[in-house]
N, C-alpha and C positions, 0 to 999 in steps of 0.2 A: 504492501499498499504507500509506502513513503516514497519508494521508486515509481510509482504514478504520480503521486502527487509532486515531485521533483521536475515530473516532467511536464504536469501542466503549468507550475511554474515558470518552465523556463520556453514552453511556446507558447503559453498565453494562447489557446485554441481547446474547442473540444476536440476529449479522446474518445474513441468507440473502443470499447472490450469487447472480446469475446468469451465469454463463460464457457469451459470447457463442462458441458452437463448434456445429459441424456437430451435436454430439451432444445439444446444449441440456442438461449436465448441471446441476446443482444443487450449490453447495459451501456447506457449513453451517462457520460460524467461530464458535468458542467463546471469549467474552471473556475468560475466564480464561486461556486457551491462548493467544490471540491477543495479551495484554498480559501476558506474562510476560517478565520481565526488562527492564520498561520502566518510568522513575521520571516520577511525574508531581510539579512544584514549580508551587507557589501562584505567580501572577505579578501583579503592579500593571497591569493594562491597562483599565482602567476611564475610559472617555470619557461627559463628562455634555454633551448636546447639548441645542438646542431649534428647533423649527421656524419657519422665519423668517417664513415666513406663516401665521396662525390658520385652519385649515380650519374651515368652516362648520357647524353642526350637520346631519347627515343628514333629509331628509326622510321622513316617516310612509308607511309602504305602502300603496299604494293601494289593495289588498286584502291583507286577513287571511293567505291563504295565499301571498302574495308575500313570497319570503323569498330573493330576487335579494341579491347582493354588490353593494355600489355604490363602485367605488375611485375613491379621490381625483386630481384629476387632478396631473401629475408637478410641478406649480412647488409644491405643499403637503408634496412629498418633499426639499425644500430646506433643509437644517439648519447653523444655526451654532454654533459648537463654544464652548462655556462654561465648561470646566475638565477637565483632561487630568491625572488622578491620578498617573499616572507621573514628571509635569514637577514636581509640588508636593514642595518637603523635607518629608522625614520629622521628626516633634519629636524631640528625645531622650527616652531612656526613663529613667525613675527606677527607680533599685535601690538597695538596702542592702549593703553589704559587709560579708561574713562573716570577712574575711582581709585581711590588708596587700596592698593590690595598687600596685606601681611605679607612680608617675607617675599614680593614680586617686585613691585616698583610701586610710585607715587604718581599719581591725576597727572596726565601729560608725557608721560614714559612708553618708549617706544622698546618694547624686549621681548629677547626671543626665549620662548618656552617648550614645554612638550607637547606633543600633540592630543596626547590623551586628556591634561591639563586645561589645554585651550577649549575642546571643544566637549569638556563633561563639565567644565566650572566656569570658567573665564565667560566665553561668548554665552552661551545658554540664559545665566544671570545678569547681562548688560555689562558689566565690568571692563570689558575689553571689546575691540572690534576689527576686524582685519585690515592690515595696513595696505589697503587698496589706494590708490589714486586719489578716486572719488572720497572716502572716508578722510585721508590726512586734508583735503582741500576743505572738507566740511569741520572738521575739529584743527584747524589751521590757530586758531587763537588761542585756543587750549596748550598746543605746543609750544607757543611763543610765548605764552605765560610761565611756563614752568621753564622755558630756556632763563628767562628773566632772573626769575627767583633765584637760578641757582648762579647766573652773573652778577646778580645784585647784592648777594649775601656776603657776608663780611667773613664770617666762620663756617665752619660746617653746615649743612642745613639737613633736613630731617629725612632720615633713609628707611628702606623699605623695613629694615631689622628692627626700627626702635621698637614697634609694639611687641614683637618676640621677647626681645632682652628687657622690656618691662615688665612681661609675665614672670621672666624666668627668675628676676630678681623679686618680687612680690612673694612667689612662694618660696624662696631661701632663707634660712635661719643661719645667719653666719655664728661657727666657734670660733672663742678667741682663746688660745691655750695661753696662761701665765703661771709663772712660778709664784707659791703664795711665801716662800721662805725669805723670797728677795723684794725690798721696795723697788713700786713700778707706778707707772702714768701711761694711760691709755694715749697712743698718741697717732697720727696719720698714718705712718708707717705700721703702726701694727697691725692696725685696719687692712692697708694694700697687705701684707705680707699674709694676713689671714685669706682675703681673696683669693691671692695666688694659691694657696693651699688648696682650697675651694675649684681650682680651675679657672677662676677669673682673672683677668687682668685688669685694674683698676689704678689711673695714674691718683694722686695723692689731691690734686689741683680739684679733683671733681668731688672729694668726699668732706662733709660737710660735719662737723663733733658735735657734740651735745653740751650745751654750757656748761654744766656740771661739768666739772673732770672726773674721769673715772680713775680712782687708784688701789694701791692694794690695802690700806685702811679701809675704804668703804668700796668693795666689788659689788657689782649689782649689774643685772640686765638692760640695755639700754636701747637705742635707735638711732640711726646715723642718716644723713641723706646722702643721696648719690643724684649727680648729673650726669645724664646719659646723653651723650653727644652736643652736650650745651643746648640742649634743645628742650629735655625734659627731666624732670626731678622725680626720684623714686623713694619709699622708705623700706631700709633693709633692719631689722631687727638683729640684735648682737646679743651672745648668749656667753656671760664667762666662763671657762673652764678652768680649773685650778689644778695643780699636782705639786707634789711635793719632791724635790730631786734628791733621789736615792731611795726611794719609795714606791713600792707596785701600787699601792691603793691610792686611789685618787677620789675627790670628793668635790663638788660643783654648788652651786648656790643654790639653796630651794626655792620653792616658788616666792617666798615673801622678802627675798635678795637677802638672807642672812645665814651665815654657815652652819650647816646641821653638825649631830652629835659627833659623827663620824669626823668632821674637821676640827671640830675643837680639840679631839681626843689625839689628831695627828699634830696639831699646832702645839700642844703642852708637849708631848714627846716626839719631836718629827725625827729622832734618828730609830726610833724603836718601830716595829711592825705593829698596827692595831691591830690585827689578828692575829697573833704567834701561834706558831703551831707546836700542840701538847708535846 
């Protein structure tokens, strides 16, 4: 039945089938009725072949009324594969963004994206259009506005990856490791080093510290402000993680920002383990 339906889709004409039954009834299947409910999708199944041996020219018929078809020998039906279009990687598609798209570009940018991304997301949703001469002419004002925005900007402009960076930083909790046996004061350098340990490179000029200094006498959790690309600001919570040198046991401030009993016991006897083995 599937073979019959595929033939109907390909020929687009009624198909007569003869049932092999004693009554020899003839069944007429209409193309529209048989193909109802089917979805036909375009597929990339092109194979480019060439003959391995070049066949010779056909001889002229001996008589004018001789119209017999001369078949080639089987060796001339051996083919070699030249190209399989299904295995060739598709080239990226160039589109014009009419909206800001996170991780791709800003409004008025001409970018190259994968075909699946363009056809499944950007073009159907109206976030982008094809870079055809007609569309470039219709959106000429938008393109010029974007170019002027980039040229007039004194510093870096807002990029397409700002939203992704902001979401990542908003979900982040920065751990700052400090030694409780030595006096210290949290500076921007400590924050930058802690970010680098977490896999994020942050310059010190982008960090805004809290007004109250964070010292070893008053360790607590706090929040800092980060400037991303000089255009957006995000708040990142920081958690103090204290340890004692030469001691395996570690302790951190509790929810109220004060040391727990374990931390007080270690501070009273820093050279002795808190839980000695029996």
